[in-house]
N, C-alpha and C positions, 0 to 999 in steps of 0.2 A: 161262123164265130161259134164258140162253145160258150153257154151261158153257164152261170153259178149252179144255176137249178140241174142243168144236163150234167154238170160234172157230178154234181153229190149224188145223182141218181145213178150215174155209172160206177162210182165206187161202192154205193151201197148195194148195188146189184152183185158186184164182184164179191163183197164181204158176205153177203147172203149165200152165194153159190159155195163159198168155200166153208161156210159154218154147216152147210146140210152135208156137203160131201166133197172131199177135196182129193178122192182117189179115184173116183170113176173115169178112167180113161175112155176115149172114144172107142167103142167096141167095132165100128164101122172100119177102124184102122187096120184090122185084121184082114178084112176082105182083099185090100190092094196090097198088103205086106207080103209079097212074094219075093224070094231070093233071086237077084239078078235082073229085076224088071224095073227099068226107069220109070219114074213117078211123074206122071203130067203135071205141070204146074210147078215143078220143083226148080228153083233158081238155077241149080245147076242140071243141063240136059241129061248128065250121066246120073244125077242123084236118085237115091232109092227110098222108098217108104219104110218106115220102122217095121221091123221083122215081129213076126208073132212072139219072139224069145224077148225082143226090146219091149215090147208093150206089156208082156208078163213081169219083166224085171221092174218096170216102172210101177206096176201095181203093187209088187211086193215092197219096193222101197219106200212107198207112200202110204203102205196100210197103218204104220204105227206113228204117224206123224199127227201132231196136235192140231188139226184143223178146227176143232170146235173153239179153239182159243183164237179170238176175231180182234182182240185188244188193238193189234196194230192198225186194222182199219178204222177203227174208232178214234185212236188218236191222229191217223192221217187226216181224216176230215176236219178235225178241231181247227178253229181258228180261220178257216178258208174264207178269202176276201173276194178273190176273182181270179179267173182264169186268164192266162196269157191270151191276148186278143188274136194271135196269128200262131198257125202251127208250124209256119217256116218262118226262119230269120235269115236274112240274106247276110253273106259276107262281104266286106269291102271289095274283093276281087270279084264278085258276081254269083258265085256258087252258093249254095245253101250252107249257111254255118249250123243252122239247126233245122231238122227235119223230123218233127214229131207226127206229121202224117202216117210215116211207116210204122209207127208203133200203135196205130188204131186198132189193128187186128186183135191185140190184147184186151180190148174192152168188149169184144164178142162173148155172149153169154154161153160160152161152150169151153171144153177142154181140147187139148191137142195131144194126138198120142206121139208126137215128135218132141215134147217138152216135157221134161220132169216136173211134175204137179208143184213141187216145193219152188221150184224155179220160176214157173207160171206165177205162183202167187207174189214172189218179190218183185217180178216184172210188172205186174199189174199196180202193185204198190208204187212202184217207180214211175208211174204214169201220172203223178202229182204235178202237173203243168199249170204253176199259178204262183199267187201271191198269199201269203198266209201271216197270221198275227200269231206269234209265240206267247206273249203277254203285252199288255199296253206298254208301248215304248220299245218293244224288240219285235221285228218283222223279218220274214224270209221269203225270198222268191226260189221255188224248187222246181226242179225238172228242166230248167232251161239247159242245163251242162250236167256234167258228171257229178258236179259237187253244188251245194246250195250257196246262195250269197244272202247275208244277213245285215240288218240295217239296224242300229240301236240309236234311240234318241239322245242327243247330248244337249247341253246347254244352249248351245248357238247354232247348231246344225246336226249330221248324221255320222255315226262312225260306222265303218262299213268292217266286216269281218269276212275274208277270204273272197277276194272277186274273180272266181270262176277260172276259166282256162283262156277264153278270148274277149277281146274288147267288144265284138258284136254282141256276144250273149251277155255281157255286163251292160251295154247301153240298153238293149230290148229289156232287161229286167229293171234296171233303174228307172227307164221311163214308165212302166207300169208302176212301180213302187211311188214315183212322185205323183203320179196322175191321182191315185188312190189315196194316200196317206203323206207322202213327203212335204206338201205344203211349199214346194220350192226352196225348202232351207238348203244350204250348202253341205258338201261333203267336209267334215273338219278333220277326220282321223280315218286311216285304214290300218288294220291289223292283219297282219299274216299269222295265222296259227301255226303253219310248219313249212317246210322246204319242198313239197311236191307242187308241180306245176299247176294242178288244177285249184290251186288255193292262192295262186297270186299272178297267173298269166293275163287275165282281164282287167288288170288295174288300170290300163290306159283307157278303157272304155268309162272311166269314172270322169274324163275329161279334166283332170287336174292340171293345174297350171305349175310348170317346174319351178318358177319364181315362188309361188305359194309353199310348195314343199321345202325350198331352200331356205325360205324365211322362218319357217316354222308355224306358218299359218295353217298348214295341214300336215299333220303328224303320220309319218309312216312306221309302224311299231312292229318288231318281230323278235323271236328269241334270239338270244346271242349266237353268234358264227352263223347265222341265217344265210348270208350271201356266200360264204365259203361252201357251205354243204349244197346249197341250191345249184351251183353251177357244177361243183367237183363230182357230185354222185351219177350226173349223167354224161360226162365227158370222156372219160378214159375207155369205157367200153360201150360208149353211146351208140356206135352204128350197130353193134350186136343186139343190144338192148330194145333198138327200133325193130330190127328184123323178128326179134322175139315177139313184140308187141303185135306183129302180124298175127300170131297165133293167140297169145293170152287175151287179147281185146278184139280179136276178129275184126281188125281195122278194115279187111278189105271184103269181108262176108256181108251179104245183103241182108238188111232187117226183113226176117220172114220166118215162119214156123219153123222151117227146116233149116234155118240159118241163125243169124245173130238174133237174139231174144232180149238180153238185157247184159249190163255189166255188173249187175249185183249191188254196187254202191250207187249206181244211177244207171241212166242209159248211156248212149254214146258220148263221147268227148267231143265239143262243138269243133267245127273246122272253120276256124278264122284267124284272126291276128293276134298274136300273143306279145307281152311286152311285161316290162319289169321296172318298178321305181324302187331305188335301194331305200333300205329303213333309215330313218332318221334318228331313231330311239331303239335301243336293243334292251330287252328283259335280260338281266345278267344273273341275277340271284336265284337260288332255288325257290323260293317264295318272295314275291315282290309285289307291293301295293301302291299304286298310285291313281291320281284322276286322269281321265281322258275327256275333254270338253266338258268337265263338270261331272263325270260318272264314275264313281268310285268302283275300281278293279282290282281284284287280286289275281295275280299271274302264278301260274304253278308251272314251272319249266319241268319237261319229261323227256330228256334227251335219251335218244337210242331206243325209243319205243317204236310206233307205226312210222316215223320218220328220225333221221339222223339228229334234227332239231325240232321240238315241237312243244307248244306250251297250251295248257288249260286255262280258262278264266273265269272266276267266280264274281257275281254281282251281287255283293251283301245286302246293298238297299233294295234290290227286286228279288232276292233268294232265287237268282236264276244261274245255273251252273251249264258253263260251254265246255263241253269235253272234245272239242277240235275234232280229231279222226281217232282218238284214243278208244273212244267208246261209240260204235255205232250199231246198226241193227243186224250185225253180221260177225262171224269170225272173220278176223283179216289175215292179213299175210304174215307170217314168220319168215317163209321163204317165198319170195314172189317170183313167179314164172318169168316175167320179163328180165330178171336178173338184178340183184342189188345185193349188198352185204345183208347176211342173214341177222335179222332182228333177235333182240334178248327177251323171251317171253316172261322170264322171272321178273325183269326189271320193269316190265310193261305192267305186270300183274301187280307189282307193289306200289307203283305210281298211282294205279287206280284204286288200289286199296287205301293210299294216302288221300285220293280224291273224296273216297267215300266218308272217312272218318273225318277229314277237315271242313268238307263242305257239304258232303252228300246227306249228311244226318240231318240238316236244317234247311235244305233246297226244296223249292216248292215246284220248279221245272227244270228240266235238263234237255238240251238241244246241242247240236252238233252240226259238223260241215257236210254231212249227208243224211238222208233219209228225214224222220220226222221227230218233233220233240216226245218227252215223256213227262206226263205231269202227276202230280202227287207224290208226298215224301216215299211212302210205301213202294210205289212202282220205280221211282228212282233208286232207290236202296236195292231192289230185286234185280234191277238190270245191272247197277255196278257190281253187286256181289256175284253175279252170274258171269259177268265177262272178267272179274278177277280171277274167279275159280277157272274160268275156260283157258286162260293162258297159264295160269299156274299148274293146272293139270297137264298141260300139254308138255311143259317143261319137265316137270318132276316125274310123270309115268312112263315118258319116251325114255329119260335116263335111266329109270328103274328098270326098263326092258333092256336097253343097252348094256347095263351092268350084268345083265345075265346073258349077254352073247348075242342078243339081236341086233341086227346089222342094218345099216343104211338102205341095204337092198331087200330087207324083210320087213321093216318096222311099219311100213305104210298098210302091210296086210295083218299086222297083229295088234297094233295099237287103236283103242277105241275110246271115245268120250265116254263119260258115264252117261246112264240113261237120263238121269236128272237133267242134264245139260243137253241132251240130244233133244229132248221135249221142250226146248226154249227155242223159238224161232230167232232170236237175237242171237243165239249160238250156233247156228246153221251156217254151213259153209258157202255163203254167196260171193266172199272174195277169195280169201284164203280157203283151203280144204284140209281136212285132217290128214287126208294122204300126204301131199305135199308139205305140209308143214311138219308132220312128223319127221319127215326125211331132213328137213331143214335144221330142226334141234339137233339131230346127230351130226350134221355136217358142221354147225357152229361148235359144238363140243371136241367131235371126233375126226371130222374131215371126211374125205370121199373115200378111203381105203375101208375096205370090210373085214381086214385082217386075215385074208386068204391070200397067201403068196402068188398063187396063179392070177391075181387081179392087180399085182403091185405093177407090173409092167405090161398092162394089156396091149395086144395088137389093136390097130384102128379097126373099127366094125367092119369097113369096106374090105379091109386085108384079110380078115379072118372069114368072112361070109363065105367065099367060095369052097372053103375046106368044109363049112356046115352043110353048104348044098350039096356037095359031092357025098358026104357021109350020109346023108338023108335020101339018098337015091336019086338026085338031080330035080330039075325044075317041075317035070311033069307030077312026080309022085307029092311033092310039096303043095303044088295047087290042088290036087286031087284031096290031100289031107286038110288043106286049107279051107275048101269049100265045105268039106265034112264039118270042120269045127265051126265055120260060120253059119251053117245051116242048123246047127245044135245049139247055136247061143254061146259057144264057148271062144268069145271074141279076143279076150286077152290072149288065149293061148294062139289062136289063129295069127294074132298080130306078131308073136315072138317068131314063129317059122317064116311068116311072109315076109317080114322085115330082113330077114337074112337073104331070100332070095332077091328082093327088091335090090339090096345092096350089091348082090355079087353079080345081078343081070339087069342093071339100069334099064336096059332097053326091053325087058320082057313086060310088054303091054298086059297081057292076062294077069300077071302077078301084081301088077301095080294097080289095075282096076280092082282086083279082089281085095288088096290090102286097102284101098280105099272104102271098098263097100264095109270093111271090119271097122275102120276109123269113123265111118259115119254112123254106124250103130252104137257104137261106144260114147260118141258124141251125144246123141238122143238120150242116152241113158243118165248123162251127168246132172247133177244137181248144182254144181259148181260153173258158174259162167267160163272161168278162165280153161277149165278142163274140156268143156263142151266147144269153146271156141277153138281151142286148139286141135282137138280130134277133126273138128269140121274143116278147119283149114287145112289140115294134113291131106285130108279126102280131096279137097278141092284142086290143091298143087299136085297131088300125084295123078290126077285126071287131065288137067288143063294146063299145067304149068303155073308158074309163080304169076300171080295177077299184076297188072300192070297199071292199075287205077292211081289217081292222085293220093299222096299222104299228106300228113300235116307237115308245114314248113319246119326244116330242122334248124334253121338259125334265125334268131330274133336280134335286131341291133342291141335290144337292151340287155339281152343275154350275153352277147358277144361283150359289150363294155363292162358286164359285171364280172367277166372271168379275168383272173389275175394274171399278169404277165407270166409268173411262174407256171402257174396252170396250164397256160397257152403254150409255155416251152417244153412242158413234160408231155403234153399230148403230141407236140411235133415228134418227139422221141419215139412215141407209139406208132404215127404215121409212118416214119421212115423204115423201108425195108432194108434190114441189116445185111441181106445178101447183096444188095446193090453198094453197100457202103464198105465193103471188104478193101482194105488198103488205103482208105481215104482217111487222112488224119489232119487234124487243124485245131487251133485256138481262136477263139473269137470273143471280143468283147461287145456287150450291147448296152447302150445309156438312153434313158427316156429322160431328158432334161426337165419337162413339165412336171414329172411325178418324182423325180430325183432318185429313181432307181438305176441301179447297175446290176449286170450279171456277167459272169464268165462262164462260156459255153466251150465244151471241148467234145470232139469227135475222136474217141480212139477205141479200138478194138471192135469196130462195127457199133458203138454204142454211143448214144448222144446224151451228154449230161449238162446240166447247169447248176449255179450256186448264186444266190442272190448277196449282193453286197461285197462282191470280189471283183477286180479286173486282172487280166494279164498284164506284165510289163512289157513284153513284146508279143502281141498276138499277131496271128497271120493275116486276120481281117477284123475290123472294127465297124461297127454302125452306131450312129446317133441319129435318134428318131423320137419325136414326142410321141408319148403313149396315145394320144389322140388320133395321130397318123397311123400308128401302127395297127389301131382298131380296123382301119380300113382296109390294110392287108389282112388283118385276121377275117373279116368278111368278105374277102375276095373282091371286094368292090374297086380297088385299086391293085395296079402291079407295081411291083418293086422299082421296075425301070421308070416308070412314071412318076414315082416319088423321089426317085433319085434326080431325074430330069428337072423336075420342079423345085429341087431344093430342099424338100421335106425330109428327106433321109439323105445323110452323108456318109459315105463309104471311104475308108482308108484300107491300104494293105491290097491283098489279093482278092479281089471281088469276084472273080471266077469260081471262087470256093463256094459262094453262095448258091451259083446256078449247078455247081456238082452236087450240093446238098439237095436242091430242088429235085434233081434226077431221081433222088432215092425214095421221094415222097410218094405215097399212095393215097389216093381218095377212095375210101371204102364204099363199096357196093352195098346200098341198103337192101338189096335183093338177092344176097348171096343164097346158093342152094342149101337146103335142109335135106332134100332127097335128091341123089345122084339123077341126072336127066331131066330135071325139071326145068332147068335153064342153063344158058351157059354165062355165069358171073364174069363180068368184065372189070379188071382192075385199070382205073383211069390214072395215069401218073400226072400229078399236079404240076402246074408250070412255075409255081412259086413255092418257097419253102414256108411261107406264112400265110398260104391261101385255104381259106374253107376250113380253119380248124375251129367248127362252130360245136357249141353243146346242144343237146337234145332236150326239148322239153317233155319230160315224161311224167306220167301221173302214178302215184300209189305204188 
């Protein structure tokens, strides 16, 4: 068990180490950093040590960082009450939902030649595994999940902000809180700050009774349109997003100095049971004030910033400002590597500016759903102004460059944050990076085309790659040149030519392994966790194939129930393989009597469409089914034949059309290939047209 004294001693030691020197990498690393030599103790048997070029690159990149500024470490320690008693938290299914033992190497008083010093710094800050007081009456449990859970004292009980990802993590955090602070007082309200899954998924761990929610005894509060955006953002491209999460979040990388280190916003996402309780009250106005269990709160809606729907909260009687995830200790994503609609940095900046002038000029403490609070009005205004300028500069200056002809394929090599912001730790790229965010700004305003007609209708990379390989003189010359570029530390150029060879010759093992070596060195050099994880995941897959370990469950009954019928029907149209639907035409009526919904569904031109509120006069097939029973089909827990036999579903007309539709449906494989030859993806044809249309719970 970690004691309070041991915890503070560890944090203090890390703080002192960075205050003295943040850029002294392990010189011993150079001794074993030989090109082509596997590293003993690496999680990947084919993994290599950091090269001399990588070690030198890390020295250069850290040389100008403000390691003397240790205020974050001082703020991190403030208000510490107790550590979590156990480093592991079991999931209901028996595996470890949380395993902080894996991150204990970060507490060693040394540096690592395979981790960017700036990333190591935020990783050590993220080892804040315990209960903290923000101010009397506001408490947080941090480090149990990617996000923090916050408890605010109300008149009759506790108000919870952002209940993490999984029920298991929330139960453990709540148990610690109640033992030390909570006095057994009940939960009287839950507030979701925004639509991402790490801010509501653990709500069932609060053990709330559905009847108490229904009666209003327990309020569930969220920004307007919360449910629509919570589900919709992750459904239509959900399978692709989850595959990309393997890369951005390093989901299947082991936690290790040469693997996963941190996610920047926190450490790993807990691997437990996600749920969702629908809001009973929404904040609809731009600025809305009301009491929650006797606590006066002013809500500021900030749509289309860090999330499609998000809100900050000010506690005027406590002078406490909750900035949700709009302001944390990092540059956030404008474009997120997992895939999502590109965010609006100018709007984001303006909402921060409004928070500054409406609340920040008088606030005494500022806290959020990730990282640690900021105390003192001067510090609060500093962080708010810096983050305001961070997003405004990125929007304005990327467009400044675009208006001079800099393209989406160049801007990441041209755009730089101003030196004043580069010297602020809370503006460093621990979640978003300047590189992929700069490209995101151009994508938002101008799209993918770089204005060169040659790229208007590009060949698929695997189609053009053989010509490139031929013109470069063949595989042997490319590998020779690739090794030379690798050994000289020119890894980006090496990846350019080796990628062409791997696409042209998927079975060329030397090419694959050399490209993996290149990706690995690029990964070690990254300050941004998403970039590091992506390069290291690519290296692992090139060497070993797609990992087959367990991933988070893609379907939560609560999330399925939250999906609108129209959203479900829209997703069916995405799952349908139009090539299998050629020549199939029909009209269908769908009605759900318990909700009063009706839909007209048509299959024409190999396209499935639907419209709410209409019915065909003479449909080819019609189905009447209660929405509650339809949800069982959506979750795949019941077959359509079963529901027809039991009388839950009534079908008139040509029922065979439903089976023909079912034959066009595809279950998406969450492990599709990124590099050819890493696996043979299998498309499984669903048995039912209503089977397994589930949303994905995706964070940030």
